[in-house]
C-alpha positions in Angstrom: 0.0 0.0 0.0 2.8 2.4 0.9 4.6 1.6 -2.3 1.4 2.2 -4.3 1.0 5.6 -2.6 4.6 6.6 -3.3 4.2 5.5 -6.9 1.1 7.6 -7.3 2.7 10.6 -5.7 5.7 10.2 -8.0 3.5 9.9 -11.1 1.4 13.0 -10.0 4.6 15.0 -9.5 6.0 14.0 -12.8 2.7 14.8 -14.6 2.6 18.3 -12.9 6.1 19.0 -13.9 5.4 18.1 -17.5 2.2 20.2 -17.6 4.1 23.3 -16.2 6.9 22.8 -18.9 4.2 22.5 -21.6 2.4 25.7 -20.3 5.7 27.6 -20.5 6.3 26.4 -24.1 2.9 27.9 -25.0 3.8 31.4 -24.0 3.9 34.4 -26.3 6.9 35.2 -28.5 7.9 38.9 -28.5 9.8 40.1 -31.6 11.2 43.5 -32.6 10.3 44.4 -36.2 11.6 46.8 -38.8 9.1 49.7 -39.2 8.1 51.0 -42.6 9.5 54.4 -41.7 12.9 52.9 -40.9 12.8 50.7 -44.0 12.1 53.8 -46.2 15.0 55.7 -44.6 17.4 52.8 -45.3 16.2 52.5 -48.9 16.4 56.3 -49.5 19.9 56.5 -48.0 21.1 53.5 -50.0 19.7 54.8 -53.2 21.1 58.3 -52.5 24.6 56.9 -52.0 24.5 55.2 -55.3 23.0 58.2 -57.1 25.8 60.4 -55.7 28.2 58.0 -57.4 26.3 58.4 -60.7 24.5 55.0 -60.6 20.8 54.4 -61.3 19.8 51.6 -58.9 17.0 49.8 -57.3 16.9 49.2 -53.6 14.8 46.7 -51.7 14.2 46.3 -48.0 12.7 43.2 -46.5 11.4 42.5 -43.0 12.4 39.8 -40.6 10.3 37.3 -42.5 11.9 38.2 -45.8 8.8 39.9 -47.1 9.2 43.1 -49.2 8.6 46.3 -47.2 10.1 48.9 -49.6 11.2 48.9 -53.2 12.7 52.1 -54.8 13.6 52.0 -58.4 15.4 54.9 -60.1 13.7 56.1 -63.2 16.7 55.0 -65.3 17.4 51.7 -63.5 17.1 48.6 -65.7 14.0 46.4 -65.1 16.1 43.4 -63.9 17.4 45.3 -61.0 14.1 45.0 -59.2 14.4 41.3 -58.9 18.1 41.4 -58.1 17.7 43.9 -55.3 14.8 42.0 -53.7 16.7 38.7 -53.9 19.9 40.3 -52.4 17.9 41.7 -49.5 16.1 38.3 -49.0 19.4 36.3 -49.1 21.1 38.7 -46.6 18.1 38.4 -44.2 17.7 34.6 -44.5 21.4 33.8 -44.0 22.0 36.7 -41.6 25.2 37.6 -43.5 26.1 40.0 -46.3 25.6 38.5 -49.7 29.3 39.1 -50.5 30.0 36.6 -47.7 27.3 34.2 -49.0 28.9 34.3 -52.4 32.3 33.3 -50.9 30.9 30.6 -48.7 28.9 28.9 -51.5 31.4 28.7 -54.3 31.0 25.5 -56.4 33.9 23.8 -54.5 32.2 24.3 -51.1 30.0 21.6 -49.5 27.2 24.1 -49.1 27.3 25.3 -52.7 23.7 23.9 -53.1 22.4 26.8 -51.0 22.7 28.9 -54.1 19.9 26.8 -55.7 17.3 27.7 -53.0 14.4 29.7 -54.2 15.0 33.5 -54.2 18.7 33.3 -53.2 21.4 35.1 -55.1 25.1 35.0 -54.7 26.0 38.6 -55.6 27.4 41.4 -53.5 25.0 44.2 -52.6 22.8 42.6 -49.9 23.3 43.3 -46.2 21.3 42.1 -43.1 19.7 44.7 -40.9 20.6 43.8 -37.3 19.4 45.1 -34.0 22.3 44.0 -31.9 22.7 40.3 -32.8 19.1 39.9 -33.9 18.5 40.1 -37.7 15.3 42.1 -38.3 15.5 42.5 -42.1 17.7 42.9 -45.1 18.6 45.6 -47.7 19.7 44.9 -51.3 21.0 47.3 -53.9 21.3 46.5 -57.6 22.2 48.4 -60.7 25.8 49.6 -60.2 28.8 47.4 -59.9 29.0 44.8 -57.1 31.4 46.9 -54.9 29.2 49.9 -55.2 26.0 48.0 -54.6 27.5 46.6 -51.4 28.7 50.1 -50.2 25.3 51.6 -51.0 23.4 49.0 -49.0 25.8 49.5 -46.1 25.3 53.3 -46.4 21.5 52.7 -46.0 22.0 50.9 -42.7 24.6 53.4 -41.5 21.9 56.1 -41.8 19.9 54.4 -39.0 22.8 52.8 -37.1 22.1 54.8 -33.9 18.6 53.3 -33.8 19.8 49.7 -34.2 21.7 49.6 -30.9 
């Protein structure tokens, strides 16, 4: 009888512990998100940097889910730059690294080269993740100049709001 009582007590204790762990796992998740206003500021600064260098570019900014928030296309930017800028921003957000780094890490001789084949990825410079501390909350992509300038323009966009990302 005593063993049965101890056994039931143990089982009840175990069950209560599992229920409390399950209840904690069902809590809310709080995330910080990129605002439309900040995304516009980043895009305008990135495009302004490229325009100052004489380039007609397209700039895309995506949110933490990789969804497009802002797309700015210069009147003289080529049509293909729209897709390139969006994919650069998306790649930077999803892998949380600049696309120049993604390009190096996924060269054909690397074991992870197949990541280049994922939908919407692009291995070209010009995409930079937008980070709030260590948390990636978006990405910016610039297309339409040369790869070094695209990269510098995307970084200039983030630099414009750097004080707000600390």
